[in-house]
Every structure is written in C-alpha cells, then in structure tokens.
Phi, psi and omega in degrees: 000136180289158181296321179297319179293321178297319179295316179295321177296317179298316179299318181291325177294318178296318178298316178296319179296319179298315179295325177296317178295320177297319179296321179295319175297318182296314182292321179291314179294318178296324179294321178297313180297315180298318180296314179295323178295316179299312182296321182285333186246012183290138179265159180077203179297114184289140175292151178292127179302330180294337179287346179257011181295314181296311179300316180297320179296320180293318179294320178293321176298319177301321177296314181298316179296323179291321176297320175299323178294322176299316180295318178294324177295321176298314179298323177300312181293323179298311180293320180299318178295313184288341176293341180289344183242095184303331182293345180277349174084014177275131180288146176300140178064018176294336180295339183297330177299316180286327176298318179295322176298316179300311181298320180295316180294322177296314180298318179294324177296320176295320178296316179299318177298316181297316178296317178298318180294315181294319179289329175296314180299315180294325177291319176300316181295317181290324178289327176293318178295321178295317179295320179294318179291326177293321178293320179295319179294322178294318179294320180292323181285334180276338180291314179299326179294321180291322179293317179295325179289329180287329180288333183288000000 
C-alpha cells in the first residue's frame, strides 16, 4: 500500500471513530432528555420519578464513559504521534494501552445505554399497566353510582 493511501485510510478511520463517539454521546444524552420530558409531561396518573432513577443513571453513566473514551482516544493519538520520534522517548506501541482503554470505555458506554434502555422499557410498561388498572378501577367505581342514581 502506498504511503498516501495509508495516510488517507488512517484519516478515514479516525473520522469514523470520531463520528461513532459522537453518536454514542447523542444517544445517551438524547435518552436522558427524552426520559425527563416523558416524566415531566405525562398525562393521567404520572409515573413515579423515582422509578426512572436507574434508567437515567445508566444514561448519565453512558455519557460519562463516552467522555472518558474521548479523552482516552486523544491520549491514543498523542502517543501514536509521538512514537514516530524516537528522540522524544515514547516506547513503540505505547499507544495500545490507551487504545484498549478507549475500546473498553466505548463498550461500557454501550452497555450502560442498553441497560438504561431496557429498564426504561420495563418501567414504561409497568407505569402503563398501573395507569390502565387505575382507569379501570375508576370506571368500575363510577358505574355503581350511576346505576344507583337511575333507580331513584
């Protein structure tokens, strides 16, 4: 492979990795905003905000881990660049330690997002079932009053 092609391939890999990290920030941050919007604007019997503590915590953890991944990615690039100059004292392949940290933080951020999403869905389902049973109980309690009023 020519040097020019190798440089372009490297640039595209860095660009793809950057866009992936941005997407991870976006989904975790968007999930926090969506969750808070849902809790704040729900009609009818409102779900308990405490029931959304775990999902919100997981999405926030995903954000923190992703920011950590950005920092580790910077360290990876810093070491990779400086390894080209032996006089600077950077050991060959020292960047791999930071690359592994970056990959681990990205994976953990994805896990945190997944846990937050799954717990959100289960919380939505349980709050929906609670709201439906409350509506059914309200309808059942109002029917005998209407029947009793019709007999009078």
